N, CA, C and O of each residue as an XYZ file, in Angstrom:
908
protein
N      31.670     41.896     -5.581
C      32.287     40.715     -4.969
C      31.840     40.606     -3.510
O      31.981     41.552     -2.735
N      31.302     39.444     -3.150
C      30.832     39.255     -1.780
C      32.020     39.032     -0.838
O      33.001     38.372     -1.182
N      31.893     39.604      0.356
C      33.008     39.606      1.293
C      32.679     38.755      2.514
O      31.615     38.897      3.118
N      33.607     37.870      2.868
C      33.396     36.928      3.966
C      34.481     37.116      5.024
O      35.660     37.259      4.701
N      34.069     37.113      6.281
C      34.995     37.194      7.412
C      35.126     35.814      8.043
O      34.126     35.199      8.415
N      36.365     35.325      8.164
C      36.652     34.064      8.847
C      37.215     34.384     10.226
O      38.244     35.049     10.342
N      36.542     33.910     11.267
C      37.048     34.074     12.637
C      37.386     32.675     13.141
O      36.504     31.922     13.553
N      38.651     32.344     13.105
C      39.125     30.976     13.368
C      40.532     31.050     13.939
O      41.420     31.651     13.333
N      40.741     30.438     15.111
C      42.048     30.551     15.759
C      43.077     29.566     15.215
O      44.275     29.763     15.419
N      42.645     28.519     14.533
C      43.593     27.590     13.920
C      43.993     28.146     12.556
O      43.234     28.063     11.590
N      45.206     28.719     12.493
C      45.601     29.477     11.311
C      45.662     28.625     10.045
O      45.376     29.125      8.957
N      46.026     27.359     10.165
C      46.083     26.499      8.977
C      44.694     26.289      8.395
O      44.506     26.308      7.179
N      43.717     26.087      9.288
C      42.336     25.915      8.819
C      41.835     27.208      8.188
O      41.213     27.191      7.125
N      42.113     28.334      8.853
C      41.675     29.629      8.335
C      42.279     29.896      6.958
O      41.597     30.387      6.059
N      43.556     29.571      6.801
C      44.237     29.802      5.529
C      43.671     28.896      4.434
O      43.492     29.329      3.296
N      43.391     27.638      4.784
C      42.814     26.704      3.819
C      41.456     27.203      3.335
O      41.184     27.213      2.135
N      40.604     27.618      4.277
C      39.280     28.130      3.899
C      39.420     29.399      3.063
O      38.702     29.589      2.081
N      40.352     30.264      3.464
C      40.568     31.510      2.725
C      40.923     31.223      1.265
O      40.363     31.839      0.358
N      41.841     30.298      1.038
C      42.267     29.978     -0.325
C      41.105     29.434     -1.153
O      40.947     29.790     -2.321
N      40.296     28.573     -0.547
C      39.153     28.000     -1.261
C      38.121     29.077     -1.592
O      37.563     29.093     -2.690
N      37.871     29.975     -0.640
C      36.885     31.031     -0.868
C      37.364     32.002     -1.940
O      36.584     32.433     -2.790
N      38.648     32.343     -1.899
C      39.181     33.251     -2.921
C      39.119     32.602     -4.302
O      38.856     33.274     -5.299
N      39.362     31.291     -4.354
C      39.268     30.574     -5.629
C      37.840     30.639     -6.169
O      37.624     30.654     -7.381
N      36.866     30.677     -5.252
C      35.458     30.753     -5.661
C      35.025     32.187     -5.974
O      33.886     32.425     -6.375
N      35.940     33.135     -5.788
C      35.632     34.509     -6.162
C      35.197     35.416     -5.037
O      34.744     36.532     -5.291
N      35.322     34.964     -3.784
C      34.947     35.790     -2.645
C      36.132     36.645     -2.186
O      37.291     36.258     -2.339
N      35.817     37.810     -1.622
C      36.813     38.615     -0.922
C      36.838     38.129      0.526
O      35.782     37.855      1.096
N      38.011     38.017      1.126
C      38.117     37.358      2.434
C      38.982     38.165      3.397
O      40.018     38.710      3.015
N      38.538     38.233      4.655
C      39.341     38.754      5.760
C      39.384     37.680      6.840
O      38.463     36.871      6.958
N      40.469     37.677      7.634
C      40.618     36.678      8.687
C      40.887     37.350     10.035
O      41.494     38.418     10.112
N      40.414     36.690     11.090
C      40.761     37.079     12.456
C      41.026     35.796     13.226
O      40.386     34.774     12.978
N      41.980     35.848     14.172
C      42.406     34.633     14.855
C      41.992     34.587     16.327
O      42.377     33.662     17.042
N      41.229     35.552     16.782
C      40.642     35.475     18.121
C      39.307     36.210     18.101
O      39.019     36.979     17.184
N      38.500     35.961     19.127
C      37.152     36.504     19.134
C      37.087     38.014     19.187
O      36.243     38.627     18.534
N      37.972     38.614     19.959
C      37.921     40.073     20.098
C      38.299     40.760     18.790
O      37.652     41.723     18.381
N      39.343     40.265     18.140
C      39.745     40.838     16.855
C      38.640     40.640     15.816
O      38.359     41.535     15.018
N      38.020     39.461     15.834
C      36.935     39.191     14.901
C      35.759     40.116     15.100
O      35.175     40.604     14.132
N      35.405     40.360     16.358
C      34.289     41.256     16.663
C      34.587     42.669     16.196
O      33.715     43.348     15.655
N      35.825     43.113     16.408
C      36.221     44.457     15.969
C      36.122     44.586     14.454
O      35.637     45.597     13.947
N      36.582     43.561     13.726
C      36.493     43.589     12.267
C      35.036     43.600     11.814
O      34.658     44.362     10.925
N      34.225     42.749     12.435
C      32.811     42.667     12.059
C      32.082     43.972     12.318
O      31.110     44.294     11.635
N      32.554     44.729     13.310
C      31.906     45.987     13.677
C      32.392     47.169     12.857
O      31.738     48.211     12.818
N      33.538     47.013     12.198
C      34.142     48.163     11.518
C      34.117     48.073     10.001
O      34.381     49.061      9.317
N      33.798     46.881      9.462
C      33.780     46.706      8.010
C      32.494     46.012      7.580
O      31.923     45.233      8.345
N      32.036     46.286      6.370
C      30.847     45.583      5.864
C      31.213     44.201      5.333
O      32.108     44.075      4.497
N      30.532     43.172      5.808
C      30.719     41.819      5.318
C      29.375     41.259      4.882
O      28.322     41.721      5.321
N      29.427     40.259      4.013
C      28.204     39.601      3.553
C      27.910     38.327      4.324
O      26.772     37.857      4.351
N      28.949     37.763      4.959
C      28.771     36.527      5.729
C      29.971     36.349      6.649
O      31.078     36.794      6.343
N      29.731     35.688      7.786
C      30.804     35.411      8.741
C      30.864     33.913      9.020
O      29.846     33.285      9.307
N      32.081     33.341      8.932
C      32.344     31.983      9.380
C      32.983     32.094     10.755
O      34.050     32.690     10.906
N      32.331     31.523     11.752
C      32.712     31.791     13.145
C      32.960     30.503     13.912
O      32.058     29.684     14.086
N      34.202     30.335     14.371
C      34.532     29.205     15.230
C      33.974     29.460     16.626
O      33.893     30.609     17.061
N      33.588     28.391     17.333
C      33.058     28.566     18.689
C      34.184     28.667     19.711
O      34.158     29.538     20.581
N      35.177     27.778     19.610
C      36.260     27.759     20.593
C      37.345     28.750     20.181
O      38.266     28.408     19.439
N      37.222     29.981     20.673
C      38.154     31.050     20.317
C      38.809     31.630     21.565
O      38.181     31.669     22.623
N      40.056     32.081     21.462
C      40.682     32.778     22.588
C      40.118     34.199     22.725
O      39.584     34.772     21.775
N      40.254     34.739     23.928
C      39.886     36.110     24.288
C      38.378     36.332     24.370
O      37.896     36.945     25.323
N      37.625     35.840     23.381
C      36.171     35.981     23.396
C      35.617     34.793     22.616
O      35.910     34.642     21.430
N      34.808     33.937     23.279
C      34.368     32.728     22.584
C      33.345     33.052     21.503
O      32.734     34.121     21.496
N      33.176     32.095     20.586
C      32.334     32.332     19.431
C      30.886     32.638     19.757
O      30.262     33.453     19.078
N      30.339     32.002     20.782
C      28.949     32.255     21.153
C      28.777     33.699     21.624
O      27.765     34.334     21.329
N      29.763     34.213     22.355
C      29.696     35.599     22.815
C      29.845     36.563     21.637
O      29.157     37.582     21.577
N      30.740     36.241     20.705
C      30.882     37.065     19.499
C      29.563     37.082     18.736
O      29.105     38.139     18.301
N      28.957     35.913     18.575
C      27.664     35.805     17.900
C      26.615     36.674     18.592
O      25.875     37.409     17.938
N      26.560     36.582     19.904
C      25.554     37.325     20.672
C      25.707     38.828     20.470
O      24.716     39.541     20.317
N      26.948     39.307     20.470
C      27.177     40.746     20.335
C      26.885     41.232     18.915
O      26.346     42.323     18.727
N      27.240     40.423     17.925
C      26.955     40.823     16.545
C      25.447     40.882     16.311
O      24.952     41.780     15.629
N      24.730     39.931     16.874
C      23.289     39.869     16.659
C      22.538     41.062     17.266
O      21.400     41.331     16.883
N      23.148     41.760     18.186
C      22.499     42.950     18.740
C      22.330     44.040     17.688
O      21.404     44.848     17.762
N      23.235     44.055     16.707
C      23.253     45.169     15.763
C      23.173     44.741     14.302
O      23.078     45.601     13.426
N      23.209     43.440     14.007
C      23.284     43.021     12.611
C      22.611     41.666     12.401
O      22.631     40.801     13.276
N      22.010     41.504     11.212
C      21.424     40.214     10.843
C      22.263     39.505      9.781
O      21.756     38.647      9.058
N      23.539     39.860      9.688
C      24.436     39.238      8.721
C      24.423     37.718      8.893
O      24.401     37.237     10.026
N      24.436     36.948      7.796
C      24.490     35.485      7.933
C      25.761     35.033      8.665
O      26.864     35.486      8.357
N      25.587     34.145      9.623
C      26.708     33.615     10.401
C      26.623     32.089     10.422
O      25.617     31.512     10.835
N      27.700     31.453      9.968
C      27.801     29.996     10.016
C      28.849     29.625     11.054
O      29.995     30.069     10.976
N      28.455     28.814     12.021
C      29.377     28.398     13.069
C      30.245     27.235     12.595
O      29.758     26.291     11.973
N      31.533     27.323     12.899
C      32.489     26.240     12.633
C      33.008     25.751     13.979
O      33.471     26.550     14.793
N      32.934     24.451     14.218
C      33.411     23.965     15.495
C      33.752     22.493     15.448
O      33.208     21.742     14.639
N      34.658     22.086     16.321
C      35.002     20.673     16.451
C      33.977     19.953     17.320
O      33.932     18.723     17.352
N      33.168     20.719     18.013
C      32.172     20.101     18.879
C      31.001     19.574     18.054
O      30.645     20.151     17.027
N      30.409     18.479     18.511
C      29.234     17.969     17.820
C      28.097     17.660     18.788
O      27.112     17.025     18.410
N      28.230     18.106     20.031
C      27.176     17.872     21.014
C      25.930     18.661     20.620
O      26.021     19.786     20.131
N      24.774     18.057     20.840
C      23.507     18.697     20.490
C      23.359     20.032     21.205
O      22.868     20.999     20.623
N      23.784     20.091     22.471
C      23.608     21.323     23.242
C      24.365     22.477     22.605
O      23.892     23.612     22.643
N      25.545     22.213     22.013
C      26.308     23.271     21.368
C      25.596     23.777     20.114
O      25.563     24.977     19.839
N      25.027     22.832     19.362
C      24.290     23.226     18.170
C      23.078     24.073     18.548
O      22.819     25.110     17.937
N      22.343     23.623     19.554
C      21.153     24.346     19.977
C      21.517     25.739     20.483
O      20.848     26.721     20.162
N      22.588     25.811     21.280
C      23.021     27.116     21.809
C      23.366     28.073     20.677
O      22.975     29.240     20.698
N      24.096     27.575     19.694
C      24.480     28.423     18.572
C      23.304     28.873     17.743
O      23.197     30.051     17.402
N      22.415     27.946     17.412
C      21.263     28.291     16.588
C      20.286     29.195     17.339
O      19.740     30.138     16.765
N      20.069     28.909     18.614
C      19.212     29.781     19.416
C      19.818     31.161     19.582
O      19.102     32.147     19.757
N      21.162     31.227     19.527
C      21.838     32.514     19.661
C      21.793     33.354     18.401
O      22.240     34.501     18.405
N      21.259     32.798     17.318
C      21.098     33.588     16.103
C      21.930     33.137     14.928
O      21.918     33.792     13.885
N      22.665     32.020     15.063
C      23.438     31.520     13.928
C      22.498     31.028     12.831
O      21.418     30.508     13.111
N      22.923     31.200     11.583
C      22.109     30.750     10.458
C      22.341     29.283     10.124
O      21.471     28.614      9.566
N      23.524     28.793     10.471
C      23.848     27.406     10.156
C      24.996     26.966     11.056
O      25.572     27.767     11.792
N      25.318     25.669     10.982
C      26.283     25.065     11.899
C      26.943     23.904     11.176
O      26.255     23.024     10.656
N      28.259     23.893     11.137
C      28.960     22.789     10.495
C      30.085     22.316     11.405
O      30.816     23.125     11.975
N      30.219     20.994     11.537
C      31.166     20.408     12.478
C      32.457     20.001     11.771
O      32.434     19.377     10.710
N      33.584     20.370     12.383
C      34.879     19.933     11.865
C      35.118     18.460     12.234
O      34.668     18.003     13.284
N      35.817     17.731     11.382
C      36.269     18.109     10.034
C      35.099     18.094      9.060
O      34.164     17.308      9.217
N      35.150     18.957      8.059
C      34.067     19.033      7.088
C      34.660     19.020      5.681
O      35.826     19.363      5.482
N      33.853     18.626      4.725
C      34.256     18.677      3.319
C      34.071     20.110      2.846
O      33.029     20.716      3.095
N      35.068     20.654      2.168
C      35.000     22.047      1.733
C      33.814     22.263      0.794
O      33.237     23.349      0.758
N      33.453     21.233      0.041
C      32.312     21.362     -0.868
C      31.021     21.605     -0.093
O      30.158     22.367     -0.530
N      30.896     20.941      1.077
C      29.699     21.145      1.893
C      29.683     22.558      2.467
O      28.639     23.210      2.486
N      30.836     23.034      2.933
C      30.901     24.392      3.471
C      30.540     25.414      2.398
O      29.777     26.344      2.660
N      31.079     25.250      1.199
C      30.785     26.180      0.111
C      29.294     26.166     -0.227
O      28.706     27.206     -0.522
N      28.695     24.990     -0.181
C      27.263     24.888     -0.472
C      26.449     25.617      0.591
O      25.485     26.313      0.273
N      26.837     25.458      1.843
C      26.115     26.131      2.923
C      26.273     27.649      2.826
O      25.339     28.398      3.109
N      27.457     28.088      2.427
C      27.683     29.526      2.226
C      26.774     30.056      1.122
O      26.161     31.113      1.273
N      26.685     29.324      0.016
C      25.830     29.758     -1.094
C      24.369     29.856     -0.665
O      23.664     30.792     -1.042
N      23.923     28.885      0.120
C      22.540     28.896      0.597
C      22.288     30.116      1.487
O      21.284     30.811      1.331
N      23.211     30.367      2.422
C      23.038     31.499      3.352
C      23.037     32.829      2.608
O      22.236     33.713      2.911
N      23.931     32.971      1.638
C      23.992     34.217      0.864
C      22.761     34.376     -0.019
O      22.261     35.487     -0.196
N      22.277     33.277     -0.568
C      21.077     33.348     -1.409
C      19.864     33.782     -0.584
O      19.054     34.588     -1.042
N      19.742     33.249      0.624
C      18.639     33.658      1.501
C      18.721     35.145      1.811
O      17.713     35.851      1.801
N      19.943     35.612      2.088
C      20.114     37.030      2.415
C      19.777     37.903      1.205
O      19.105     38.925      1.343
N      20.237     37.506      0.040
C      19.970     38.296     -1.156
C      18.487     38.326     -1.477
O      17.958     39.364     -1.873
N      17.805     37.190     -1.310
C      16.363     37.149     -1.550
C      15.629     38.052     -0.571
O      14.673     38.737     -0.934
N      16.087     38.044      0.667
C      15.492     38.913      1.677
C      15.707     40.373      1.329
O      14.807     41.196      1.494
N      16.906     40.697      0.846
C      17.207     42.077      0.483
C      16.348     42.549     -0.686
O      15.933     43.707     -0.735
N      16.084     41.633     -1.637
C      15.214     41.999     -2.763
C      13.821     42.339     -2.259
O      13.200     43.295     -2.723
N      13.338     41.558     -1.313
C      12.001     41.808     -0.760
C      11.960     43.135     -0.016
O      10.918     43.787      0.048
N      13.101     43.531      0.548
C      13.146     44.780      1.299
C      13.687     45.925      0.449
O      14.013     46.993      0.968
N      13.780     45.698     -0.849
C      14.425     46.672     -1.724
C      13.792     48.044     -1.713
O      14.450     49.034     -2.031
N      12.500     48.118     -1.344
C      11.816     49.403     -1.330
C      11.818     50.040      0.049
O      11.065     50.980      0.306
N      12.666     49.531      0.938
C      12.626     49.981      2.331
C      13.541     51.174      2.585
O      14.123     51.280      3.665
N      13.679     52.066      1.619
C      14.483     53.259      1.830
C      13.854     54.105      2.932
O      12.632     54.167      3.070
N      14.706     54.746      3.703
C      14.264     55.630      4.775
C      14.585     57.062      4.371
O      15.637     57.324      3.789
N      13.688     57.981      4.674
C      13.933     59.347      4.231
C      13.296     60.358      5.162
O      12.354     60.060      5.896
N      13.837     61.559      5.108
C      13.254     62.730      5.749
C      13.741     63.944      4.960
O      14.943     64.115      4.757
N      12.819     64.773      4.522
C      13.205     65.919      3.710
C      14.002     65.491      2.493
O      13.583     64.610      1.742
N      15.157     66.121      2.301
C      16.001     65.809      1.144
C      17.020     64.727      1.431
O      17.912     64.487      0.617
N      16.903     64.065      2.580
C      17.826     62.993      2.958
C      17.178     61.639      2.694
O      16.028     61.406      3.064
N      17.931     60.749      2.048
C      17.470     59.379      1.800
C      18.555     58.407      2.232
O      19.727     58.579      1.896
N      18.159     57.389      2.975
C      19.082     56.343      3.415
C      18.629     55.019      2.824
O      17.479     54.615      2.992
N      19.533     54.350      2.135
C      19.256     53.040      1.550
C      19.962     51.985      2.404
O      21.188     51.881      2.350
N      19.213     51.195      3.197
C      19.848     50.223      4.093
C      20.478     49.041      3.358
O      21.330     48.351      3.918
N      20.070     48.799      2.116
C      20.635     47.696      1.357
C      21.975     48.098      0.757
O      22.969     47.388      0.913
N      22.000     49.218      0.083
C      23.251     49.716     -0.498
C      24.132     50.392      0.548
O      25.308     50.659      0.302
N      23.556     50.666      1.712
C      24.226     51.409      2.786
C      24.745     52.744      2.236
O      25.923     53.079      2.359
N      23.826     53.481      1.631
C      24.130     54.783      1.072
C      23.220     55.843      1.681
O      22.048     55.592      1.959
N      23.775     57.013      1.878
C      23.011     58.165      2.337
C      23.190     59.286      1.324
O      24.312     59.619      0.945
N      22.074     59.865      0.888
C      22.109     60.948     -0.084
C      21.363     62.150      0.474
O      20.238     62.025      0.956
N      21.999     63.314      0.404
C      21.371     64.569      0.818
C      21.473     65.550     -0.342
O      22.566     65.844     -0.826
N      20.315     66.056     -0.787
C      20.312     66.999     -1.917
C      21.120     66.468     -3.100
O      21.881     67.205     -3.727
N      20.943     65.172     -3.395
C      21.604     64.506     -4.518
C      23.107     64.323     -4.318
O      23.822     63.979     -5.259
N      23.585     64.552     -3.100
C      25.004     64.349     -2.774
C      25.163     63.068     -1.961
O      24.485     62.882     -0.950
N      26.061     62.184     -2.402
C      26.356     60.964     -1.662
C      27.247     61.303     -0.476
O      28.312     61.898     -0.639
N      26.805     60.921      0.716
C      27.504     61.267      1.953
C      28.312     60.067      2.438
O      27.798     58.950      2.510
N      29.558     60.303      2.764
C      30.451     59.248      3.256
C      30.333     59.150      4.769
O      30.769     60.049      5.487
N      29.741     58.053      5.259
C      29.580     57.838      6.689
C      30.338     56.591      7.126
O      30.467     55.633      6.364
N      30.837     56.612      8.355
C      31.414     55.403      8.932
C      30.276     54.439      9.262
O      29.108     54.828      9.250
N      30.615     53.182      9.558
C      29.592     52.197      9.901
C      28.779     52.657     11.101
O      27.553     52.547     11.098
N      29.445     53.169     12.123
C      28.727     53.594     13.328
C      27.813     54.771     13.033
O      26.679     54.811     13.511
N      28.294     55.731     12.251
C      27.466     56.879     11.887
C      26.244     56.435     11.094
O      25.131     56.904     11.333
N      26.464     55.523     10.147
C      25.364     55.025      9.328
C      24.334     54.302     10.200
O      23.134     54.554     10.087
N      24.805     53.406     11.066
C      23.888     52.642     11.920
C      23.093     53.569     12.839
O      21.907     53.345     13.077
N      23.743     54.600     13.348
C      23.057     55.548     14.221
C      21.982     56.300     13.450
O      20.856     56.433     13.929
N      22.317     56.792     12.266
C      21.335     57.508     11.459
C      20.180     56.591     11.070
O      19.019     56.996     11.126
N      20.491     55.372     10.681
C      19.443     54.421     10.318
C      18.510     54.165     11.499
O      17.293     54.108     11.321
N      19.057     54.011     12.686
C      18.238     53.757     13.871
C      17.316     54.940     14.165
O      16.151     54.751     14.516
N      17.834     56.152     14.022
C      17.006     57.340     14.232
C      15.874     57.415     13.206
O      14.740     57.753     13.547
N      16.191     57.098     11.945
C      15.176     57.148     10.894
C      14.139     56.035     11.056
O      12.955     56.243     10.789
N      14.582     54.866     11.489
C      13.639     53.763     11.708
C      12.669     54.074     12.833
O      11.578     53.509     12.898
N      13.071     54.977     13.721
C      12.227     55.361     14.860
C      11.814     56.831     14.753
O      11.754     57.549     15.751
N      11.533     57.256     13.531
C      11.170     58.640     13.274
C       9.970     59.041     14.122
O       9.025     58.271     14.295
N      10.030     60.266     14.648
C       8.990     60.845     15.504
C       8.948     60.252     16.910
O       8.047     60.560     17.691
N       9.922     59.402     17.228
C      10.031     58.838     18.581
C      11.289     59.405     19.235
O      12.381     59.315     18.673
N      11.134     59.983     20.408
C      12.288     60.518     21.122
C      13.055     59.345     21.730
O      12.509     58.572     22.517
N      14.317     59.228     21.355
C      15.162     58.128     21.821
C      16.154     58.645     22.850
O      16.891     59.598     22.592
N      16.168     58.017     24.009
C      17.116     58.443     25.042
C      18.531     58.051     24.649
O      18.740     57.155     23.830
N      19.492     58.731     25.241
C      20.888     58.383     24.979
C      21.188     56.953     25.391
O      21.941     56.252     24.715
N      20.598     56.518     26.504
C      20.828     55.161     26.991
C      20.296     54.125     26.000
O      20.947     53.111     25.749
N      19.113     54.381     25.437
C      18.536     53.458     24.461
C      19.398     53.379     23.212
O      19.669     52.294     22.698
N      19.823     54.538     22.730
C      20.688     54.568     21.545
C      21.992     53.830     21.818
O      22.464     53.062     20.980
N      22.569     54.062     22.982
C      23.836     53.420     23.335
C      23.690     51.906     23.333
O      24.556     51.197     22.820
N      22.603     51.409     23.903
C      22.384     49.960     23.973
C      22.200     49.356     22.588
O      22.721     48.278     22.303
N      21.461     50.049     21.727
C      21.154     49.508     20.409
C      22.338     49.576     19.451
O      22.545     48.656     18.661
N      23.111     50.650     19.511
C      24.176     50.861     18.527
C      25.530     50.413     19.040
O      26.334     49.887     18.271
N      25.799     50.608     20.319
C      27.116     50.233     20.868
C      27.083     48.897     21.589
O      28.122     48.250     21.716
N      25.915     48.463     22.068
C      25.816     47.201     22.790
C      25.698     47.414     24.282
O      26.157     48.421     24.820
N      25.075     46.453     24.943
C      24.791     46.577     26.363
C      26.036     46.644     27.229
O      26.013     47.226     28.313
N      27.126     46.047     26.754
C      28.330     45.995     27.583
C      29.353     47.038     27.165
O      30.534     46.913     27.491
N      28.911     48.073     26.442
C      29.830     49.137     26.056
C      30.405     49.789     27.309
O      29.671     50.141     28.233
N      31.736     49.944     27.327
C      32.416     50.400     28.543
C      32.367     51.918     28.714
O      32.652     52.420     29.802
N      32.012     52.653     27.669
C      32.003     54.111     27.755
C      30.718     54.639     28.371
O      29.952     53.891     28.979
N      30.490     55.953     28.204
C      29.267     56.545     28.741
C      28.453     57.142     27.604
O      28.831     57.038     26.438
N      27.322     57.775     27.952
C      26.400     58.270     26.938
C      26.970     59.442     26.148
O      26.376     59.838     25.145
N      28.095     60.006     26.561
C      28.716     61.080     25.781
C      29.080     60.608     24.380
O      29.163     61.412     23.451
N      29.298     59.295     24.227
C      29.616     58.752     22.908
C      28.498     59.056     21.921
O      28.758     59.329     20.749
N      27.254     59.010     22.391
C      26.115     59.313     21.518
C      26.192     60.763     21.054
O      26.018     61.044     19.868
N      26.451     61.690     21.982
C      26.542     63.113     21.636
C      27.655     63.356     20.619
O      27.499     64.154     19.694
N      28.769     62.666     20.798
C      29.902     62.833     19.885
C      29.507     62.418     18.480
O      29.808     63.125     17.518
N      28.829     61.269     18.347
C      28.471     60.780     17.013
C      27.318     61.569     16.398
O      27.215     61.662     15.175
N      26.468     62.127     17.223
C      25.445     63.036     16.693
C      26.122     64.255     16.074
O      25.705     64.735     15.021
N      27.164     64.749     16.730
C      27.908     65.887     16.170
C      28.559     65.508     14.846
O      28.558     66.290     13.895
N      29.120     64.289     14.793
C      29.715     63.827     13.541
C      28.669     63.811     12.420
O      28.930     64.266     11.307
N      27.487     63.282     12.731
C      26.428     63.218     11.730
C      26.009     64.609     11.274
O      25.864     64.860     10.077
N      25.818     65.503     12.221
C      25.392     66.863     11.874
C      26.421     67.555     10.980
O      26.069     68.308     10.072
N      27.691     67.286     11.254
C      28.749     67.902     10.457
C      28.745     67.390      9.019
O      29.245     68.060      8.116
N      28.181     66.203      8.810
C      28.189     65.615      7.468
C      26.870     65.776      6.714
O      26.874     65.979      5.500
N      25.733     65.685      7.429
C      24.451     65.669      6.721
C      23.643     66.946      6.891
O      22.666     67.158      6.174
N      24.043     67.808      7.840
C      23.270     69.026      8.081
C      24.038     70.297      7.718
O      23.610     71.071      6.863
N      25.159     70.496      8.371
C      25.881     71.764      8.249
C      26.278     72.125      6.819
O      26.144     73.290      6.443
N      26.765     71.177      5.995
C      27.166     71.568      4.640
C      25.999     72.040      3.776
O      26.205     72.708      2.763
N      24.761     71.690      4.180
C      23.600     71.999      3.356
C      22.638     72.980      4.025
O      21.582     73.291      3.473
N      23.002     73.465      5.211
C      22.136     74.389      5.921
C      20.812     73.763      6.323
O      19.777     74.430      6.336
N      20.851     72.472      6.651
C      19.626     71.742      6.993
C      19.685     71.273      8.440
O      20.741     71.289      9.073
N      18.529     70.854      8.950
C      18.485     70.334     10.312
C      17.524     69.155     10.347
O      16.309     69.325     10.245
N      18.073     67.975     10.489
C      17.268     66.766     10.548
C      17.121     66.242     11.978
O      16.041     65.805     12.376
N      18.198     66.288     12.739
C      18.231     65.685     14.076
C      17.938     66.753     15.121
O      18.630     67.769     15.198
N      16.918     66.516     15.916
C      16.547     67.459     16.968
C      16.989     66.929     18.330
O      16.874     65.738     18.622
N      17.490     67.831     19.143
C      17.888     67.487     20.507
C      16.715     67.713     21.446
O      16.100     68.780     21.432
N      16.407     66.723     22.252
C      15.383     66.866     23.294
C      16.133     66.985     24.609
O      16.651     66.001     25.136
N      16.184     68.193     25.127
C      17.024     68.486     26.282
C      16.745     67.556     27.450
O      15.598     67.360     27.853
N      17.819     66.988     27.986
C      17.696     66.101     29.143
C      17.246     64.691     28.821
O      17.173     63.844     29.712
N      16.942     64.427     27.551
C      16.449     63.091     27.181
C      17.336     62.450     26.117
O      18.053     61.487     26.392
N      17.283     62.994     24.901
C      18.046     62.369     23.816
C      17.809     63.059     22.489
O      17.927     64.281     22.390
N      17.471     62.278     21.459
C      17.375     62.830     20.107
C      16.187     62.237     19.358
O      15.676     61.169     19.695
N      15.765     62.981     18.319
C      14.650     62.525     17.509
C      14.776     63.128     16.105
O      15.245     64.254     15.937
N      14.354     62.367     15.118
C      14.162     62.886     13.766
C      12.652     62.911     13.521
O      11.976     61.890     13.655
N      12.134     64.078     13.164
C      10.688     64.221     12.949
C      10.389     64.458     11.485
O      11.188     65.045     10.756
N       9.208     63.986     11.062
C       8.755     64.296      9.710
C       8.601     65.791      9.577
O       8.113     66.464     10.484
N       9.022     66.302      8.439
C       8.921     67.739      8.230
C       7.460     68.130      8.051
O       7.155     69.308      7.862
């Protein structure tokens, strides 16, 4: 079942869309402000996001910008605005589509189907893009990690960090670079967060199997090298 996140501050509109999407067979989560929506998008796997532009706490364009740093999930903007500049800003910011309120629910559902179909077709083309080192295999489509035939349970952040290291295999990545790519440029913490999550990964993918995938480069950062 495909899962959709609605980030919309008008609760009646959000509820109406939720009911229609559930009737169509989608799993749905809702958030009523930008910050809550961003937190949900960062902590759970979704297949598509419906994102209002005029949101309290964090506007939709900023939410879009932050999500795009770490994810290519389809995002359709919902807004009462119809000015060309707003459409251009949203699309240039990485939105996949744009629909102006009020809209016919049939049109929204059609746009959702198109966006999901594009994503699924893209995933099929990338179906062979598994990442691996030694006995570890990471499937970015299924979001699964297997070590010695054991399925490893990782949080979203742990998975994204491991995927980033594998995508840059044999390249030493500084803590600052990792922090920017995985946590975002405006992350309020420090680079110790990277060390903490590296420890989490090692505890799950290395220590139980007596293996060592992630190497520490003293004073710089981390690297995964081909064996």
